[in-house]
N, C-alpha and C positions, 0 to 999 in steps of 0.2 A: 465944793465939788464943781468941776467944770462940765457943764451939760453940753452934750452934743445934740444939735438939731436933727430931727428926723428927716431923712432924705425922702423926697416923693418917690413913690413906686410907679415907674412908667413901663408898662408892658405894651400897651397901645392905648389909643384914646378911647377905645370902647371896651377893653378888657379891664373893667374897673373892679377894685376890691369891694366886695359886697358890704354895704353898710348895715350890718345887723348885730344884734347883741350876741354875747358870747354863747349863751345857751342854744341860740338858733343855729350858730355855726357848728357847735358840737353835734347837734342833731343831724345836720347835713353830712358830717363826717361819718355818722353811724347809721345813716338811712339809705337804703337802696334807691337807685334811680327809678323813675316811673316812665314806661313807654309813652311816647307822644307822637301824634300825627303830625306835628309841626317840627319834629326833631331835625329834618333835613333843611328847614327854613330858619332854624335858630342859629345862635352864635356858635360857630365851629372854629376850632383853634389849630388843629394839627391833623396830619394824615400820613399813613405809611402804606406802601404796597405790600400785600401779603401773598398774592399770586399775580400772574399776568392779567387776571381779569377781576381781582378783588382789591379793594382798598379798606382800610380800617380808619375811621374818622372819629375824633373826640371833640367834646365841646362843653357848653354850659349844662348845668343841672346833672352832670355825670353821664351825659349822653355818649353812647358808644354805638357806632353804626358800621356794619359790614356792608359796604356799598359797592355795587357793580354798575349801576346806571341810575339815572334819575327816577326810573319806574321800577327798579329792582334793588332792594336793600333789606337788611334785617337789623332790627335793634337788639342790642345785647344788654343785659342788666348789669349795672355797675353797683358795687357795694356802697358807693358814696353818691351824694346828690349835689356836689359842688363842681366848680369849674375845673375841667381837665385841660391841661395846657400842652402836653406832648405825648406821643405814643410811638414805640419802636417794637421791632420784632428781634428777639435775641437769637444767638446762633443755634440754639436747640429748638427754636420754633415757639418759645414762650413769648407771649405778648405782654408788654409792660407799658403802663400809662402813669403819668405823674400829674399833680394838680395842686390846687389851693389847700391851705391848712396842712401842708406836709404830706399829702396823700400819695402813696404809691400803691398801685393795684396791678395784679397780673392774672393771666389766664393761660392754661396749658395749650400746647400746639393742637390745632384742629379741634378746639373746644371753645365754648363761650361761658365757661365757668370762672367768672372773675372773682377774686377775693383780695382783701386788703393785706398787704404785707409790711406796711409801714405807715405811720401817720405823724401829725404835728406834736402829739404828746411825747412820743419818743424823740422827736427832733429837739423839742425844748429841753429835755433832759440831757441830751447829747451836748447841746450848746452850753448849758450850765456847767457840766462836767469839764468841758474844755476850757471855759473861762476860769474856773477855779484853779486849774493847773497852771494857766497862764499867769494869774495873779500871784500864786505862790513862787513861780519861777522868777517873775520880775522883781518881787520883793527881795529875794535872794541876790539877784544881780545888783540891785541898788546898794546893798550892804557892801559890795566889793568896790564900788566907785569912789574916787577921790575928787575928781573935777566937778566943781559946783555947777557948771553949765550942764554937764552930763547928768548929774543928779536931778537937776530941776526938770530937764527934758523927760527923764525916765519917771519922775514923779507925776508929771502931767499924763503920761502914758498909763501909769498905774491907776490914776483917778478915772480915766476913760474905761479901763478894764473893769474896775470896781463898779462903775455906773452900769456898764453892760451886764455884769454878773447880777447886779441887783434887779435890772430889768428882766433878765432871763428867769430869775427866781420868782418874780411876780407873775411872769407869764405861765409858770407851771400851774398856778392857781386860776389864772384868767382864761386859760385855754389856748389852743394853737391858732396862729395867725400868719405863719410864714408860707408864702406860695413857692412851690417848686415849679420850674419853668421849662426845663429841657433835659434830654437824656440821650445817652450814646452807649455803645459797647465797642471796645477795642478788639483787635484780632486775637489777643490771648484770652478773651472772655470776660475781662473786667468791665463792669457796668458802672457808669458814673452818671450822677444827676446834679444839676445846678439849680440855684434858686435865689430868692431875695436875700439881701443883707449878707452876701458873700458865702452862701451856703453851697458846700460841695460834699455830696455823699458818694460813697464808693462801696460796691459789693463784689466779692470775689466768688460767690456761689450762685450766680445767675439770679440775683435779686431776692434770695431768701433772707439774708441778713445784711446789715449795713453798718458802716462806720462813718463818722464825721471827719472830713479832712480839710476843713477851712484853713487850718494852720499851715497847710502846705503851700498856700498862695501868699504872695507878697501883696496883701489887700488890707492894710490897716484901717481904711475907711469903711470896710465892709460894703463895697460897691456891689449892686445887684449883678448877678451872673445870669445874663439873659439867654445865652445859647452855648451849647456844647456840641462838638462833632468830633469825628475821628477818622483817620486814614491809616489802616494797618495798626501799628502799635503807638502812633502818634495821636495825641488828643489836643484839641484847641478849645479855648473858652473865649467868648466875647461878652462885654458888658457895658456898664456905665462909664462915662467919662473917657471913652476911647480905650478902655482897658481890654487887653488881650493877653492870654496866657497860653503857654505850650508845654506839653509833657512829652518827653521822648521815651518814657519807660512805663507806659500804661497807667499813668496817674500816680506813680510812686513819688515823683518829684515834679515841680513846676518851675518855669522860668517866665518872667514878664517879657512881653514883646512891645516895643515901641511903635506907636502908630502916629501919623500926622494929623490927629483929630482928638478933640476932647469932648465930643458929644457921645450920646448913648449909641451903642451898637446893639441891634436887635437880632442879628443872626450872623453865622459864620458857616461857610461851606468849604469842604475840602475835596478837590478833584481826585477821584480814585487813580491809583498808580501814577501819581504826579506830584510835583511840589507846589502846585498852584493852589491859592486860597482866595476866597472872596468874602469880604465882610461888609456889612451895610447897616444903615440906621436912619437917624433923623434927616429930614429935609432933602431926601434924595441922595445923601452922601454914600458912596460905595467905594471900596478899595480892592485892589487886586495885587496879590504877591505871587511871584514866580519862584520864590526860594524859601518856602515854609514859614513865611512871616518875617524874615530878616529885613526885607525892604518892601515898601508899599507904594503904589501909585494911586493917587486920589482922583476920583471922578464924581460928577454930580449929574443925576438923571435930568432929562429935559423938563419935566414938570415939577421937579423938586419936591415931590411927595414923599413923606416918610415911608421907608421900605421895612416890612415886617417879617417876610418869609421868603424862602427861595428853594430852588432845585438846581443841582449841577450834574451834568452828564459826564461820562467817562471821556468823551471827546472835548470837553470843555464848554459845551453849550450851557448857558445859564439863564434861568428865568427868575426874576425877582418880582414880588407882589407887595402892595401896600395900600395906603390911604387913597381914597377917591377912585377905587377901581383900577388902580395902576397895575399894568402887566408890562415888564420891562425886560428885554432880551438882549443878550450879547454873547460872544465867545471870549474865553480868557485869552486867546491869542490876539484878539482885536477888541479890547474892552471899550474903546471909544467909538466903535461902529455898532450902533444900538438901534433897536426897534421898540417904539413905545406905543402901546394900545391901551384904551380905557374900557373896562367892563361897563356896560350900559347901566347897571345898578348904581354905580358910583359909590358902592360900599367899601368899607375897609376890608381888604383881603389879607389873611393872616398866613396862609401856607398854600403850596402848590405842589402838585405831582403830575406825572405824565402816564397815561394808560391808554392802550389802543389808539395810539397816535393823536391823543387828545390832551389838552390841558385840563386838569381838574383842579379847581381852586376852592378854597374854603375860607369863610370869614363871617362878617357881620350878619349876612343874610342867608347863611347856610352853605350848601354845596352846589357848585355850578360846573358843568362840562362845557368847555369853550372850543368850538371849531376843530378844524383838521390842521395838524401842525404843518402840512405842506403849504398852508397859507401863511404860516408864521415863521418863515426862514428856516424851516425844517429842524427845529430844535430836537435833539435826540433824547431818548430815554436813558 
């Protein structure tokens, strides 16, 4: 059997997979979060604006914060106590967050009643079922081949699938271990979630039920899918080794997009009512496309710090954040005309939003409100 080496999971240098035994991980998946006076100073990973005056922020230990300012916020109780990695608001007002061990949780509009709708146990079973189908289909395909080279290549692919299936079946007993990383909703209401090892989940009922759609992507190496975004009915995914995918039909089918880069992409942004895209990742590399990803222009930030999160306004103003307190700004019309500032904390920043004409950043040391945007080239909301 030809063994495939495990690929290192890179979300950021400080969002480490927790090194704990299986039982402890299962307990975290089934244990509600505990309010903490340090929640706003702990690792926070993602945020979304719920009103013009409110942000929903998620992070480690299942922390969920309804945040208005550094002195005004409320903690909401999560049904899990593990790292949450992304949060969005759906078209009907439902709030949805995703995280480690395959956790997906949601809360109704104007409520803080969070409940678990999906977890890694279901994900493992989904993966095993899909792999079983792929093994059967490939065996049948090999039986129809006559060319020896094609048979040999297909046989190697079959060994890889059988190894992956064996691993998935073992994981059913060992417990969940696959992180979910990003979520989006397209204009027709389809909700999609991406994660480690090529995970793509799709829901057509606002997150109540899910189906696994890994096989829709041309991703034989199961590269991590770090970020997903959408613009109307078009969805985009960015991940490891410069991989980018595009769907023109709300996730029913996907095509690979060529990029001039083979390093990890940690985020992708789609400018509303435009064909402009921005994707970004390791060592300050960022890319701008003006034609929905058909062509890209490659840039590198001044300090070459890894970029982890970003915000794009309807007018094309972009803010990217990352390691070392990096806050990097430009407009999609002039992507080489940039403004770089460094947060005094020097911490890794994972996400950014704009509220009340201020940058709100989250990351290694919690939530920070930064200055007035009139002092930062007037980046728009």
